C-alpha positions as CSV (number, residue, x, y, z in Angstrom):
1,X,-30.0,-44.0,-5.0
2,X,-27.4,-42.3,-7.2
3,X,-26.2,-38.9,-6.4
4,X,-27.6,-36.1,-8.6
5,X,-25.1,-34.8,-11.1
6,X,-24.0,-31.2,-10.7
7,X,-24.8,-29.0,-13.6
8,X,-21.8,-27.3,-15.0
9,X,-22.2,-23.5,-15.2
10,X,-22.8,-22.4,-18.8
11,X,-20.1,-20.4,-20.3
12,X,-20.9,-17.2,-22.1
13,X,-20.1,-17.2,-25.8
14,X,-16.7,-15.7,-26.6
15,X,-18.3,-12.8,-28.4
16,X,-20.0,-11.6,-25.2
17,X,-16.9,-11.7,-23.0
18,X,-15.7,-8.2,-22.0
19,X,-12.2,-9.6,-21.5
20,X,-12.2,-11.2,-24.9
21,X,-13.4,-8.0,-26.5
22,X,-10.7,-6.1,-24.6
23,X,-8.1,-8.4,-25.9
24,X,-9.3,-8.3,-29.5
25,X,-9.6,-4.5,-29.5
26,X,-6.5,-3.8,-27.5
27,X,-8.3,-1.4,-25.3
28,X,-8.5,-0.6,-21.6
29,X,-11.6,-1.9,-19.8
30,X,-13.7,1.3,-19.2
31,X,-14.8,1.7,-15.5
32,X,-18.6,1.7,-15.3
33,X,-19.0,4.9,-13.2
34,X,-18.0,7.5,-15.7
35,X,-19.9,10.5,-17.0
36,X,-19.5,11.6,-20.6
37,X,-18.7,15.2,-21.1
38,X,-18.5,16.1,-24.8
39,X,-16.0,13.7,-26.2
40,X,-14.2,13.3,-22.9
41,X,-14.6,11.0,-19.9
42,X,-14.4,12.1,-16.4
43,X,-14.8,10.3,-13.1
44,X,-18.2,11.0,-11.5
45,X,-17.4,11.1,-7.7
46,X,-20.2,12.2,-5.5
47,X,-18.2,11.5,-2.3
48,X,-15.1,13.4,-3.2
49,X,-16.2,16.2,-5.5
50,X,-19.9,16.9,-4.9
51,X,-20.9,16.0,-1.3
52,X,-19.0,18.9,0.5
53,X,-21.0,21.4,-1.6
54,X,-24.2,19.7,-0.6
55,X,-23.4,19.7,3.1
56,X,-26.4,22.0,4.0
57,X,-28.9,19.9,2.0
58,X,-27.5,16.6,3.4
59,X,-27.7,18.0,7.0
60,X,-31.5,18.4,6.5
61,X,-31.8,14.9,5.0
62,X,-29.5,12.9,7.2
63,X,-32.3,11.0,9.0
64,X,-33.1,9.2,5.8
65,X,-36.8,9.8,6.2
66,X,-38.7,10.8,3.0
67,X,-40.4,13.7,4.7
68,X,-37.0,15.4,5.1
69,X,-37.0,16.0,1.4
70,X,-40.4,17.8,1.6
71,X,-39.0,19.9,4.4
72,X,-35.9,20.8,2.5
73,X,-37.9,21.9,-0.6
74,X,-40.1,24.1,1.6
75,X,-37.0,25.7,3.0
76,X,-35.7,26.4,-0.5
77,X,-39.0,27.8,-1.6
78,X,-39.1,30.1,1.4
79,X,-35.6,31.4,0.8
80,X,-36.4,31.9,-2.8
81,X,-39.5,33.9,-1.9
82,X,-37.5,36.2,0.4
83,X,-34.8,36.7,-2.3
84,X,-37.5,37.6,-4.8
85,X,-37.3,37.5,-8.6
86,X,-34.8,40.3,-9.0
87,X,-31.4,38.7,-9.9
88,X,-29.3,41.9,-10.2
89,X,-25.8,41.1,-9.0
90,X,-26.3,37.3,-9.2
91,X,-24.2,35.1,-11.6
92,X,-25.9,34.6,-14.9
93,X,-27.1,31.0,-14.4
94,X,-27.6,31.2,-10.6
95,X,-30.2,28.7,-9.3
96,X,-31.1,28.0,-5.7
97,X,-30.2,24.3,-5.4
98,X,-29.0,24.1,-1.8
99,X,-25.3,24.0,-2.6
100,X,-23.0,26.1,-0.3
101,X,-21.4,27.7,-3.4
102,X,-24.9,28.8,-4.5
103,X,-25.4,30.5,-1.1
104,X,-22.0,32.1,-1.5
105,X,-23.0,33.6,-4.8
106,X,-25.8,35.6,-3.2
107,X,-24.8,39.3,-3.1
108,X,-24.0,40.8,0.3
109,X,-27.0,43.1,0.5
110,X,-29.4,40.3,-0.2
111,X,-27.6,38.1,2.4
112,X,-28.4,40.6,5.2
113,X,-32.0,40.9,4.1
114,X,-32.4,37.2,3.9
115,X,-31.0,36.6,7.4
116,X,-33.2,39.3,8.9
117,X,-36.3,37.9,7.3
118,X,-35.5,34.4,8.5
119,X,-34.9,35.6,12.0
120,X,-38.2,37.6,12.0
121,X,-40.2,34.7,10.7
122,X,-38.6,32.3,13.3
123,X,-37.3,30.2,10.5
124,X,-33.6,30.8,11.0
125,X,-33.2,28.2,13.8
126,X,-34.7,25.5,11.6
127,X,-32.9,26.4,8.4
128,X,-29.5,26.9,10.0
129,X,-29.4,24.4,12.9
130,X,-26.8,25.1,15.6
131,X,-25.0,21.8,15.0
132,X,-24.7,22.6,11.3
133,X,-23.3,26.1,12.3
134,X,-20.8,24.4,14.6
135,X,-19.6,22.2,11.7
136,X,-19.4,24.9,9.1
137,X,-17.6,27.1,11.6
138,X,-14.7,24.7,11.5
139,X,-13.8,25.9,8.0
140,X,-13.0,29.6,7.9
141,X,-13.0,29.7,4.1
142,X,-16.2,27.6,3.6
143,X,-18.6,29.0,1.0
144,X,-21.9,30.1,2.5
145,X,-20.3,30.6,5.9
146,X,-22.2,33.9,6.2
147,X,-25.3,31.7,7.0
148,X,-23.9,31.2,10.5
149,X,-23.2,34.9,11.1
150,X,-26.2,35.5,13.4
151,X,-25.2,32.6,15.6
152,X,-21.6,33.9,15.8
153,X,-22.8,37.4,16.6
154,X,-25.0,35.9,19.3
155,X,-21.9,34.5,21.0
156,X,-21.8,30.9,19.7
157,X,-18.4,29.4,20.3
158,X,-17.2,26.7,17.9
159,X,-17.1,23.3,19.7
160,X,-14.9,20.9,17.7
161,X,-16.4,17.8,19.4
162,X,-19.9,18.9,18.6
163,X,-18.9,19.7,15.0
164,X,-17.2,16.4,14.6
165,X,-20.2,14.4,15.9
166,X,-22.5,16.1,13.5
167,X,-20.1,15.9,10.5
168,X,-19.4,12.3,11.1
169,X,-23.1,11.4,11.2
170,X,-24.1,13.4,8.1
171,X,-21.0,12.3,6.1
172,X,-21.6,8.6,6.9
173,X,-25.2,8.9,5.9
174,X,-24.5,10.8,2.7
175,X,-21.6,8.7,1.4
176,X,-22.2,6.8,-1.8
177,X,-23.9,8.6,-4.7
178,X,-26.8,6.1,-4.5
179,X,-27.5,6.4,-0.8
180,X,-30.9,7.8,0.2
181,X,-29.4,11.1,1.5
182,X,-27.3,11.7,-1.6
183,X,-30.2,10.7,-3.9
184,X,-32.6,13.1,-2.2
185,X,-30.1,16.0,-2.3
186,X,-29.9,15.4,-6.1
187,X,-33.7,15.2,-6.2
188,X,-33.9,18.7,-4.7
189,X,-31.7,20.0,-7.5
190,X,-33.9,18.2,-10.1
191,X,-37.0,19.7,-8.5
192,X,-35.5,23.2,-8.7
193,X,-34.6,22.8,-12.4
194,X,-38.1,21.6,-13.2
195,X,-39.8,24.2,-10.9
196,X,-38.0,27.1,-12.6
197,X,-38.6,25.5,-16.1
198,X,-34.9,25.2,-16.8
199,X,-35.3,21.5,-17.5
200,X,-37.7,20.4,-20.2
201,X,-38.6,16.9,-21.1
202,X,-40.3,15.4,-24.2
203,X,-44.1,15.2,-23.8
204,X,-44.1,11.4,-23.8
205,X,-41.6,11.4,-21.0
206,X,-43.6,14.0,-19.0
207,X,-46.8,11.8,-19.4
208,X,-44.9,8.8,-18.2
209,X,-43.3,10.4,-15.1
210,X,-45.7,13.3,-14.1
211,X,-47.8,11.2,-11.7
212,X,-45.0,9.4,-10.0
213,X,-42.8,12.5,-9.6
214,X,-45.7,14.4,-8.0
215,X,-46.3,11.6,-5.5
216,X,-42.5,11.1,-4.7
217,X,-41.3,10.6,-2.1
218,X,-44.2,10.4,0.4
219,X,-46.8,8.4,-1.6
220,X,-44.8,6.2,-3.9
221,X,-44.5,2.5,-3.5
222,X,-41.0,1.0,-3.0
223,X,-40.9,-0.1,-6.6
224,X,-41.9,3.4,-7.8
225,X,-39.4,5.0,-5.4
226,X,-36.6,2.9,-6.8
227,X,-37.7,3.8,-10.4
228,X,-37.9,7.5,-9.9
229,X,-34.7,7.7,-7.9
230,X,-32.8,5.9,-10.6
231,X,-34.2,8.4,-13.1
232,X,-33.2,11.4,-10.8
233,X,-29.7,10.1,-10.4
234,X,-29.2,9.7,-14.1
235,X,-30.8,13.1,-14.8
236,X,-28.6,14.7,-12.2
237,X,-25.4,13.2,-13.8
238,X,-26.5,14.4,-17.2
239,X,-27.2,17.9,-15.9
240,X,-23.8,18.1,-14.2
241,X,-22.1,16.9,-17.4
242,X,-24.0,19.4,-19.5
243,X,-23.0,22.3,-17.2
244,X,-19.4,21.3,-17.4
245,X,-19.5,20.9,-21.2
246,X,-21.0,24.4,-21.6
247,X,-18.6,25.9,-19.1
248,X,-21.4,26.8,-16.7
249,X,-19.9,24.7,-13.8
250,X,-18.8,26.6,-10.7
251,X,-15.1,25.9,-10.0
252,X,-15.5,27.2,-6.5
253,X,-17.3,24.0,-5.7
254,X,-14.3,22.0,-6.7
255,X,-12.0,24.3,-4.6
256,X,-14.3,23.9,-1.6
257,X,-14.3,20.1,-1.9
258,X,-10.5,20.1,-1.9
259,X,-10.5,22.4,1.2
260,X,-13.0,20.3,3.0
261,X,-11.3,17.0,2.6
262,X,-7.8,18.2,3.1
263,X,-8.7,20.2,6.2
264,X,-10.3,17.2,7.8
265,X,-7.0,15.4,8.3
266,X,-5.7,18.1,10.6
267,X,-9.0,18.9,12.2
268,X,-10.1,15.4,13.1
269,X,-7.9,12.3,14.1
270,X,-7.8,9.1,12.2
271,X,-9.7,6.2,13.7
272,X,-8.6,2.6,13.5
273,X,-10.5,-0.6,13.6
274,X,-11.0,-1.7,17.2
275,X,-8.7,-4.5,18.2
276,X,-10.6,-7.6,19.3
277,X,-8.3,-8.5,22.2
278,X,-10.7,-11.0,23.6
279,X,-10.1,-13.3,20.6
280,X,-6.6,-14.9,20.5
281,X,-4.9,-15.3,17.2
282,X,-5.0,-19.0,17.5
283,X,-7.2,-21.1,19.8
284,X,-5.8,-24.3,21.3
285,X,-7.7,-26.3,18.7
286,X,-6.1,-24.2,15.9
287,X,-2.6,-24.7,17.4
288,X,-3.1,-28.4,17.6
289,X,-4.3,-28.5,14.0
290,X,-1.3,-26.4,12.9
291,X,1.1,-28.7,14.8
292,X,-0.5,-31.8,13.2
293,X,-0.3,-30.2,9.8
294,X,3.3,-29.3,10.3
295,X,4.3,-32.9,11.2
296,X,2.3,-34.3,8.2
297,X,3.7,-31.8,5.8
298,X,7.3,-32.2,7.1
299,X,7.0,-35.9,6.4
300,X,5.6,-35.4,3.0
301,X,8.3,-33.0,2.0
302,X,11.0,-35.3,3.4
303,X,9.7,-38.1,1.2
304,X,9.5,-35.7,-1.8
305,X,13.1,-34.5,-1.2
306,X,14.3,-38.2,-0.9
307,X,12.5,-39.0,-4.2
308,X,14.2,-36.1,-5.9
309,X,17.6,-37.0,-4.6
310,X,17.3,-40.6,-5.8
311,X,16.3,-39.4,-9.2
312,X,19.2,-36.9,-9.4
313,X,21.7,-39.6,-8.2
314,X,20.5,-42.0,-10.8
315,X,20.6,-39.5,-13.7
316,X,23.7,-39.6,-15.9
317,X,25.1,-36.0,-15.8
318,X,27.0,-36.3,-19.1
319,X,30.4,-35.3,-17.8
320,X,31.4,-34.0,-21.2
321,X,28.6,-31.4,-21.2
322,X,26.9,-31.4,-17.8
323,X,25.0,-28.1,-18.4
324,X,21.6,-29.8,-18.9
325,X,21.8,-31.9,-15.8
326,X,23.2,-29.2,-13.6
327,X,20.6,-26.6,-14.6
328,X,17.6,-28.9,-14.4
329,X,18.7,-30.4,-11.1
330,X,19.7,-27.0,-9.6
331,X,16.4,-25.4,-10.5
332,X,14.5,-28.1,-8.5
333,X,17.0,-28.3,-5.7
334,X,16.7,-24.6,-5.0
335,X,12.9,-24.7,-4.6
336,X,13.0,-27.8,-2.4
337,X,15.6,-26.1,-0.1
338,X,13.3,-23.1,0.1
339,X,10.3,-25.3,0.9
340,X,12.2,-27.3,3.5
341,X,13.0,-24.1,5.5
342,X,9.6,-22.5,4.9
343,X,7.7,-25.5,6.3
344,X,9.4,-25.0,9.7
345,X,7.8,-21.6,10.3
346,X,4.0,-22.0,10.5
347,X,3.7,-18.2,11.1
348,X,4.5,-17.8,7.4
349,X,1.7,-20.1,6.3
350,X,-0.3,-17.2,4.8
351,X,-0.7,-16.1,1.2
352,X,1.0,-12.8,2.1
353,X,4.2,-14.6,3.1
354,X,3.9,-17.7,1.1
355,X,3.4,-16.1,-2.3
356,X,7.1,-15.7,-3.1
357,X,7.7,-19.4,-2.7
358,X,4.5,-20.3,-4.5
359,X,5.7,-18.1,-7.4
360,X,9.1,-19.7,-7.3
361,X,7.7,-23.2,-7.6
362,X,5.4,-22.4,-10.5
363,X,8.3,-20.4,-12.2
364,X,10.6,-23.4,-11.8
365,X,8.0,-25.7,-13.3
366,X,7.6,-23.4,-16.4
367,X,11.4,-23.2,-16.7
368,X,11.9,-27.0,-16.4
369,X,9.3,-27.7,-19.1
370,X,10.5,-24.9,-21.3
371,X,14.2,-26.1,-21.1
372,X,13.4,-29.7,-21.5
373,X,11.3,-29.0,-24.6
374,X,14.3,-27.3,-26.3
375,X,16.1,-28.9,-29.2
376,X,18.9,-31.2,-28.1
377,X,21.3,-29.2,-30.2
378,X,20.3,-26.0,-28.6
379,X,22.7,-24.1,-26.3
380,X,19.9,-22.9,-24.1
381,X,21.3,-24.5,-20.9
382,X,24.6,-22.8,-21.5
383,X,22.7,-19.5,-22.1
384,X,20.8,-20.1,-18.8
385,X,24.0,-20.3,-16.9
386,X,25.6,-17.4,-18.8
387,X,22.7,-15.1,-18.1
388,X,23.0,-15.7,-14.3
389,X,26.8,-15.5,-14.3
390,X,26.7,-12.3,-16.3
391,X,24.3,-10.7,-13.7
392,X,26.7,-11.9,-10.9
393,X,29.6,-10.4,-12.7
394,X,27.7,-7.1,-13.0
395,X,27.1,-7.2,-9.2
396,X,30.8,-7.7,-8.6
397,X,31.7,-4.8,-10.8
398,X,29.3,-2.5,-9.0
399,X,30.8,-3.5,-5.6
400,X,34.4,-3.0,-7.0
401,X,33.3,0.5,-8.1
402,X,31.9,1.1,-4.6
403,X,35.1,0.0,-2.9
404,X,37.3,2.1,-5.2
405,X,35.3,5.2,-4.1
406,X,35.8,4.4,-0.4
407,X,38.8,5.7,1.5
408,X,38.7,3.0,4.1
409,X,36.4,0.2,3.0
410,X,35.3,-2.3,5.7
411,X,37.2,-5.6,5.7
412,X,34.0,-7.6,5.5
413,X,33.1,-5.8,2.3
414,X,36.5,-6.6,0.8
415,X,36.1,-10.2,1.7
416,X,32.7,-10.3,0.1
417,X,34.0,-8.9,-3.2
418,X,36.8,-11.6,-3.1
419,X,34.1,-14.2,-2.6
420,X,32.1,-12.8,-5.6
421,X,35.2,-12.9,-7.7
422,X,35.7,-16.6,-6.9
423,X,32.2,-17.4,-7.9
424,X,32.3,-15.4,-11.1
425,X,35.5,-17.0,-12.3
426,X,34.9,-20.6,-11.1
427,X,34.1,-21.9,-14.6
428,X,35.0,-19.2,-17.1
429,X,37.2,-16.3,-16.7
430,X,35.1,-13.1,-16.4
431,X,36.9,-11.5,-19.3
432,X,35.0,-14.1,-21.5
433,X,31.6,-13.6,-19.9
434,X,29.0,-11.3,-21.3
435,X,26.5,-9.3,-19.3
436,X,22.9,-9.6,-20.6
437,X,20.6,-6.8,-19.3
438,X,17.5,-8.4,-20.9
439,X,14.6,-9.8,-19.0
440,X,15.7,-13.4,-18.7
441,X,17.9,-16.1,-20.3
442,X,15.3,-16.9,-23.0
443,X,14.8,-13.4,-24.2
444,X,11.1,-13.6,-23.7
445,X,8.8,-13.0,-20.7
446,X,7.5,-15.7,-18.5
447,X,3.9,-15.5,-19.8
448,X,5.1,-16.4,-23.3
449,X,7.2,-19.2,-22.0
450,X,4.3,-20.6,-20.0
451,X,2.0,-20.4,-23.1
452,X,4.5,-22.2,-25.2
453,X,4.7,-25.2,-22.8
454,X,1.0,-25.5,-22.0
455,X,1.2,-23.9,-18.5
456,X,-0.6,-20.6,-19.3
457,X,-3.4,-21.4,-16.8
458,X,-0.8,-21.9,-14.0
459,X,0.7,-18.6,-15.0
460,X,-2.6,-16.7,-14.9
461,X,-4.0,-18.2,-11.7
462,X,-0.8,-18.7,-9.6
463,X,2.3,-17.1,-11.0
464,X,0.8,-13.7,-11.9
465,X,-1.0,-13.1,-8.6
466,X,2.0,-14.3,-6.6
467,X,4.2,-12.0,-8.7
468,X,2.0,-9.1,-7.5
469,X,3.1,-9.9,-4.0
470,X,6.8,-10.4,-4.8
471,X,6.9,-7.0,-6.7
472,X,4.9,-5.2,-4.1
473,X,2.1,-4.1,-6.5
474,X,-0.7,-1.9,-5.1
475,X,-3.3,-4.7,-4.8
476,X,-1.0,-6.6,-2.4
477,X,0.0,-3.5,-0.4
478,X,-3.7,-2.5,-0.1
479,X,-4.7,-6.0,1.1
480,X,-2.0,-6.6,3.7
481,X,0.0,-3.5,4.6
482,X,-2.8,-0.9,4.9
483,X,-6.3,-0.5,6.4
484,X,-9.1,2.0,6.0
485,X,-9.4,4.9,8.4
486,X,-12.7,4.5,10.2
487,X,-13.4,8.2,10.5
488,X,-16.1,9.1,8.0
489,X,-14.6,12.6,7.6
490,X,-11.4,11.1,6.2
491,X,-13.2,9.6,3.2
492,X,-11.9,6.1,3.9
493,X,-8.3,6.9,3.2
494,X,-5.7,4.2,4.0
495,X,-3.4,4.1,7.0
496,X,-0.7,1.7,8.2
497,X,-2.0,-1.7,9.4
498,X,-0.3,-1.9,12.7
499,X,-1.3,-5.5,13.5
500,X,1.1,-7.8,11.7
501,X,-0.8,-11.0,12.7
502,X,-2.7,-12.9,10.2
503,X,-4.7,-16.1,10.4
504,X,-2.5,-19.0,9.4
505,X,-3.5,-22.3,7.8
506,X,-2.2,-25.3,6.0
507,X,-3.9,-24.5,2.7
508,X,-1.1,-22.3,1.4
509,X,1.7,-24.7,2.2
510,X,-0.5,-27.6,0.9
511,X,-0.7,-25.8,-2.4
512,X,3.0,-25.1,-2.5
513,X,3.8,-28.8,-1.7
514,X,1.4,-29.9,-4.4
515,X,3.2,-27.8,-7.0
516,X,6.5,-28.9,-5.7
517,X,5.5,-32.5,-6.2
518,X,4.5,-31.6,-9.8
519,X,7.8,-29.9,-10.2
520,X,9.6,-33.2,-9.3
521,X,7.4,-35.0,-11.7
522,X,8.5,-32.6,-14.4
523,X,12.1,-33.2,-13.4
524,X,11.6,-37.0,-13.6
525,X,10.2,-36.8,-17.1
526,X,12.9,-34.3,-18.3
527,X,15.8,-36.5,-17.1
528,X,14.3,-39.9,-17.9
529,X,16.5,-40.4,-20.9
530,X,19.7,-39.8,-18.9
531,X,18.6,-42.4,-16.4
532,X,18.0,-44.8,-19.2
533,X,21.6,-44.2,-20.4
534,X,22.9,-44.6,-16.9
535,X,21.2,-48.0,-16.6
536,X,22.9,-49.1,-19.8
537,X,26.3,-47.9,-18.8
538,X,29.2,-50.5,-18.4
539,X,29.3,-49.7,-14.6
540,X,25.7,-50.9,-14.2
541,X,26.3,-54.3,-15.8
């Protein structure tokens, strides 16, 4: 019975490719989580910018149970009843939404009356839990801190450990703008806008949503809950954007968010991933596999090296003008020398440490093909040499300048400069050498060179990612050198990755060896004509 043929995944038409559209329009790809404010874009960050202001609301919602939202709304209604309809002394657009900055905006006289009423009605303990009071007490300048005044006056002492436990629990539960806790905190705001008639909707929309919103969250089905919460999150984002556009946003919320997060680093320690000490980096089976792979790869590379040497020895160097031979042969020889040493250190068989060599192999292949495709009358091989020697001359000049400024330069430094001088002047006196400060010998970047010789795919998939490693770009630093702090109160900031171990395997070195073999193939093709000439020379007959 024949094996079923695998279906190839269908490719999207070019017109529907975001990357293709990006290239055609020459625009940056727009991140999806952005809120439009007027004609400007701003990052919509619940975690960083909004959550600290909703700390009180999230504290009452942190269990994730739908009934918590009903309880929170009842608390807001009771507070609103005690405050009453008189808004003298309040900000113009004040609305009780559960934000700490909203509590902070309540005038002092009304604060005292509100606290007294809550105490008399035995609601204070529930509305301002002791654990919440412990947490808020850690921040002397927190908005709404007056809420914990009765507890402080009753002798409550701030316990950092208790505050940390509660803050970590609530912060972890509320992180992510689409989490149940965050969504229900936004739902409470939405409810207050609708309840006070500050948010109006078209009649058709009201008819569509009235029943489901009335039943949310206790009596809605999972499908209805998902639908209404998506609507609430979108409406909340629109309301926030509209407030900022009109200038109604409260900047104190932003100030408090900065204070909250920046204070947490000094208040609470970082937490690292627990080391799994019971698991060795390599099991005995892994060690055996690595050792077997080493011997196999070492043999393959030895054969590859011998093949290259035979090709180089059989190639006519053209002693009148050996630039072509020397450049092509040198480019390949350098990579194979690098590979020959690399293979002997299996601890480096990771993408983190193997990327520089992988990049060098692909780069060498692009250069070999680019050079060999040049017109025979071109002086590109001479320019390749001249570019490198010019850079070496520049290095020598820098060291000479350094030595001239030293009163007593070290003898090793003097010897090194003498060595550089011998290298620089070995073919052409340095007075006749130019220094080219351009990107490379060809006067064009590697991507364009790769495209010209049909190696653009290798450039995109291998060279460019490996270059990120060589140049220490952020993506590589993030992947290998740093890790996330595990303390929820630190918002997942990055800290040094202390463990330098990494799982090793033969895949990376296999890939490098495969590309090195292709490099030798390129060399064989690029020098085939010189070997034909060598075979026809008088010495060979």
